[in-house]
C-alpha positions in Angstrom: 108.8 93.6 104.4 109.8 96.7 106.4 112.8 98.8 104.6 114.2 100.7 106.7 117.4 102.1 104.3 116.7 105.6 104.4 116.1 107.2 108.1 116.7 110.8 107.2 118.7 111.0 110.3 120.4 114.2 109.0 117.1 115.9 108.6 117.1 119.1 111.0 113.7 118.9 112.2 114.3 115.2 113.6 117.2 116.6 115.9 119.4 113.6 114.9 116.7 111.0 114.9 116.2 108.7 111.7 112.0 109.1 111.2 111.2 105.3 112.2 112.0 106.0 115.4 110.4 109.3 116.1 108.0 109.0 118.7 103.9 108.6 118.7 101.7 108.6 121.8 102.9 104.9 122.9 105.6 103.7 120.7 108.3 104.9 117.7 106.5 104.9 114.0 108.4 101.4 113.3 107.1 99.6 116.6 103.5 100.9 115.4 103.9 99.9 111.7 105.4 96.7 113.2 102.9 95.5 115.2 100.0 97.1 112.6 101.5 94.1 110.4 101.9 91.1 112.8 98.4 91.6 114.4 96.8 91.6 110.7 99.0 89.6 108.5 100.4 85.5 108.6 103.8 84.8 107.4 107.3 86.2 107.9 108.2 89.6 108.3 111.7 90.9 107.2 113.3 94.2 108.3 115.8 95.4 105.7 118.5 97.5 107.4 121.7 99.9 107.0 124.7 101.6 108.4 122.9 103.3 111.7 119.2 101.7 111.0 120.4 98.5 112.6 119.8 99.1 116.4 115.9 100.1 114.6 115.5 96.2 114.2 117.1 95.1 116.9 114.7 97.4 119.0 111.3 95.9 117.0 112.8 92.5 117.7 112.7 92.7 121.4 109.4 94.8 121.6 107.3 92.8 119.3 104.4 91.3 121.3 103.3 89.2 118.1 104.1 85.3 117.1 105.5 86.5 113.7 108.8 85.9 112.5 110.8 88.6 112.2 114.2 88.3 110.6 116.8 91.5 110.2 118.7 91.6 106.8 121.8 93.9 106.9 122.0 95.6 103.8 126.1 96.2 103.6 125.8 98.0 100.7 122.7 100.3 99.3 120.5 98.3 97.2 117.7 99.9 96.6 114.2 98.7 97.8 113.9 96.0 94.5 117.6 95.1 95.5 116.7 94.8 99.1 113.5 92.5 98.2 116.0 89.9 96.1 118.5 89.7 98.5 115.9 88.2 101.4 113.6 86.8 99.4 114.6 83.4 100.3 113.7 84.4 103.9 110.2 84.8 103.0 107.0 82.6 102.5 104.4 82.6 100.4 104.1 84.4 96.8 102.8 87.9 97.6 105.6 90.3 99.1 104.4 93.4 100.6 107.0 96.0 101.4 106.9 99.6 102.7 109.3 101.8 104.5 110.0 102.2 107.9 108.7 105.4 108.5 104.9 104.9 106.9 101.9 105.3 108.7 99.9 102.7 107.7 95.6 103.6 107.8 94.9 100.7 105.3 94.2 97.4 106.0 96.9 95.5 104.9 94.8 92.7 103.8 92.6 94.4 101.3 95.8 95.9 100.4 96.9 92.4 99.1 93.5 91.9 98.2 93.4 94.1 95.5 96.7 93.4 94.2 95.3 89.8 93.3 92.2 91.1 92.1 94.3 93.2 89.7 96.6 90.3 88.6 99.6 92.7 88.8 102.9 91.3 88.7 103.7 94.6 90.7 100.9 97.0 92.6 102.3 100.4 93.2 99.8 101.8 96.0 99.0 105.7 95.6 97.7 108.5 96.9 95.1 110.7 95.2 96.5 114.7 94.8 94.4 117.1 92.8 96.3 117.8 89.0 97.6 121.5 89.0 97.0 120.9 85.0 93.4 120.9 85.4 93.0 123.4 88.5 91.9 120.7 91.0 89.0 119.4 88.6 90.7 116.1 88.4 93.3 113.8 90.6 96.2 112.6 89.5 97.8 109.1 91.3 101.1 110.2 93.2 103.1 106.4 94.3 104.1 106.1 97.5 106.8 103.8 99.1 104.2 100.9 99.8 103.7 98.3 97.2 103.3 94.7 96.1 105.0 92.2 94.0 104.7 88.4 93.4 108.0 87.0 94.5 108.7 85.6 90.8 109.6 89.2 89.7 112.5 89.9 91.6 114.0 87.2 88.9 114.4 90.4 87.0 116.2 92.3 89.6 120.0 92.2 88.9 121.9 90.7 91.7 124.3 93.5 92.4 124.2 97.2 92.4 121.6 99.8 93.2 118.0 98.5 92.0 114.8 101.0 92.9 111.4 99.7 92.1 110.4 102.8 89.8 113.7 103.6 88.1 114.8 100.1 87.5 112.2 97.5 88.2 109.1 98.6 86.2 110.9 99.4 83.3 112.4 95.9 83.2 108.6 94.1 83.8 107.2 96.2 81.4 109.6 95.3 79.1 108.8 92.0 79.4 104.9 92.0 79.2 104.2 92.0 82.9 101.3 93.8 83.9 102.1 96.7 87.0 99.1 98.5 88.0 98.2 101.5 90.8 95.9 101.3 93.2 94.6 104.5 95.3 94.7 103.9 98.9 91.4 104.3 101.0 92.7 105.2 104.1 95.3 108.1 105.2 98.3 105.8 104.9 101.5 108.3 104.2 104.9 108.3 104.8 106.6 110.8 107.2 108.7 113.3 105.3 109.0 116.1 106.7 107.4 118.2 109.8 104.2 118.6 108.6 103.6 115.3 107.8 104.8 114.2 111.2 102.0 116.3 112.6 99.4 114.8 110.9 100.3 111.5 111.6 100.5 112.6 115.5 97.2 113.6 115.6 96.0 111.0 113.8 97.8 108.5 116.2 96.2 110.3 119.2 92.9 110.5 117.8 93.1 107.0 117.6 94.2 106.0 121.3 91.3 108.3 122.3 88.5 106.4 120.0 90.3 103.2 121.4 90.4 104.3 125.0 86.6 105.6 124.7 85.6 102.4 123.4 87.2 100.3 126.2 85.2 102.7 129.0 82.3 102.3 126.8 82.7 98.2 127.2 83.6 98.8 130.7 
């Protein structure tokens, strides 16, 4: 599930563009993410959008080159990440649901993400990045959650059918009260979410390096 509810259209540095629509070397952020998922995973793919983000989903549906079935879920009232997952659950297949924000640069292997979720035996897995701890002057790392997570479809029974329902604020406490396992997994690659100009520049540099490496490999094979 790709969540395109919070699009950042009012951020001055995007010049009015939603963050998922920001350009990379050959496509937009959201197109790159959907292609990454489509070429790696099997199963249904859902795009959750609301308001002015709807054209993002329509654009991806037109250009997506893989055979993955894409469904567009319109979030009429902001339901939050957990609420959107519950609302579009019937359109998905399989027991595990991998979800992320639409402006995520996915460097980690989606198959590895699912495998770690299953190996940990979690009902819900939050994928995190390691950051130096200020309290220990950088000697120890802390795990900072990203907008990337995986859950069993059964845990969505703990999400209320109406009202705003987020993952960290509502779903995690509900699962803990029920005695279900919530785990954190540190990402191995350079997966990140574009939230500001600095993170966008890092993603652009990574994309250009990746495209350059791919062209070099193609020339070597030729």
